[in-house]
C-alpha positions in Angstrom: 226.6 247.4 70.2 228.3 246.3 67.1 228.6 242.7 65.9 231.3 241.4 63.7 230.1 238.7 61.4 232.6 237.6 58.8 233.4 234.7 56.6 235.1 231.8 58.5 234.7 233.6 61.8 233.0 231.7 64.6 229.8 233.4 65.6 229.4 233.9 69.4 225.9 234.3 70.8 225.4 237.5 72.9 226.1 237.0 76.5 223.1 236.9 78.8 222.7 237.5 82.5 219.8 235.1 82.8 220.3 231.5 84.1 220.5 228.6 81.7 217.5 226.3 82.3 219.5 223.3 81.1 222.2 223.9 83.8 219.8 225.2 86.5 220.8 224.0 90.0 218.0 223.8 92.6 219.8 225.8 95.3 220.6 228.7 93.0 217.1 228.6 91.6 215.5 228.9 95.1 217.9 231.6 96.1 217.2 233.7 92.9 213.4 233.2 93.3 213.4 234.1 97.0 215.2 237.4 96.1 212.6 238.4 93.4 209.5 240.3 94.6 207.7 240.0 91.2 205.0 237.5 90.4 206.5 234.1 89.7 205.8 234.2 86.0 207.6 237.6 85.6 210.4 236.4 87.9 211.0 233.4 85.8 211.1 235.4 82.6 213.4 238.0 84.2 215.8 235.6 85.9 215.9 232.4 83.7 216.3 232.1 80.0 212.8 230.8 79.4 210.1 231.3 76.7 206.8 232.6 78.0 205.0 229.4 77.0 207.5 227.3 78.9 207.2 229.4 82.0 203.4 229.1 81.8 203.6 225.3 81.4 206.1 224.9 84.3 203.9 227.0 86.6 200.8 225.1 85.5 202.4 221.7 86.1 203.6 222.7 89.5 200.0 223.7 90.3 200.9 227.3 91.2 199.3 230.6 90.2 201.2 233.0 87.9 200.3 235.9 90.2 202.0 234.4 93.3 205.0 236.5 94.3 208.2 234.6 93.7 209.6 235.5 97.1 206.5 234.3 98.9 206.6 230.8 97.6 207.7 228.1 100.1 210.7 225.9 99.4 208.5 222.9 98.5 206.7 224.9 95.8 210.0 226.2 94.5 211.4 222.7 94.3 208.3 221.5 92.3 208.7 224.5 90.0 212.4 223.8 89.5 211.6 220.1 88.8 209.0 221.1 86.2 211.5 223.5 84.4 214.1 220.8 84.3 211.5 218.3 83.0 210.5 220.6 80.2 214.1 221.1 79.2 215.0 217.5 79.2 215.1 216.3 75.6 213.7 212.9 75.9 212.7 211.5 72.5 209.7 209.6 73.9 208.3 212.8 75.2 208.2 214.5 71.8 204.8 214.2 70.1 204.5 217.2 67.8 201.1 218.8 67.4 199.3 221.9 66.1 196.7 223.8 68.0 193.5 223.9 65.9 192.5 227.4 66.5 195.8 229.4 66.3 197.8 226.9 64.3 200.6 227.0 66.8 203.2 224.3 66.3 204.2 222.6 69.6 206.9 219.9 70.2 204.4 218.1 72.5 200.9 218.7 74.1 201.2 221.4 76.7 198.9 220.8 79.7 198.3 224.5 80.1 196.9 224.9 76.6 193.3 223.9 76.6 192.8 224.2 72.8 192.3 221.1 70.7 195.4 219.9 69.1 196.1 217.8 66.0 199.0 215.3 65.9 201.6 215.7 63.2 204.3 213.3 62.1 207.1 215.8 62.8 207.7 219.5 63.5 209.3 219.7 60.0 206.1 218.4 58.4 204.0 220.9 60.3 206.3 223.8 59.3 206.4 222.7 55.7 202.6 222.5 55.6 202.2 225.8 57.4 204.8 227.6 55.3 203.4 226.1 52.1 199.9 227.3 52.8 201.2 230.8 53.6 203.3 230.9 50.4 200.5 229.7 48.3 198.0 232.2 49.7 200.6 235.0 49.2 201.2 233.9 45.6 197.4 233.7 45.1 196.9 237.2 46.4 199.8 238.5 44.2 198.2 236.8 41.1 194.8 238.2 42.0 196.3 241.7 42.2 197.9 241.3 38.8 194.7 239.9 37.3 192.7 242.7 38.8 195.0 245.3 37.3 194.7 243.7 33.9 190.9 243.4 34.3 190.6 247.1 35.2 192.8 248.0 32.3 190.7 246.0 29.9 187.5 247.5 31.2 188.9 251.0 30.7 189.9 250.1 27.2 186.4 248.8 26.4 184.9 252.0 27.7 187.2 254.1 25.5 186.3 251.9 22.5 182.6 252.3 23.2 183.0 256.1 23.4 184.9 256.2 20.2 182.3 254.0 18.5 179.6 256.4 19.5 181.6 259.4 18.2 182.1 257.6 14.9 178.4 256.8 14.5 
């Protein structure tokens, strides 16, 4: 598959066969899920354009188990799941409360109920990204500097050893 990307040419995202969660109609969602024999988590990832963490959160909020077969869920459960997916994909400003998980340093747009790890609030996702990227950049630069200094140190030690050997030979 070749992609043409040229100056002043509008880029078109690749086409997908998955359903768009922003435009997901309840009847179509139920029909698609009833036709899928996989566990609900896998079915969501296969049929709908969702991230794994979003699918996990929707299933958790709908109080379902990831392992339940999609086609075995009753209509009431599928409606709850659909509602949760739509809720997660509604971009309400008041819902946004960026945070970072303490352990893995994952940056989230809001506290996910399915993630039990402690989270730290941040002013904005941009601040969290800046902080995270800055730490990584500084640590990489520190490692590079350390490698350069180690090379110099090794070189100086070799030079001193050579000078000591030459000094002994002159004596």
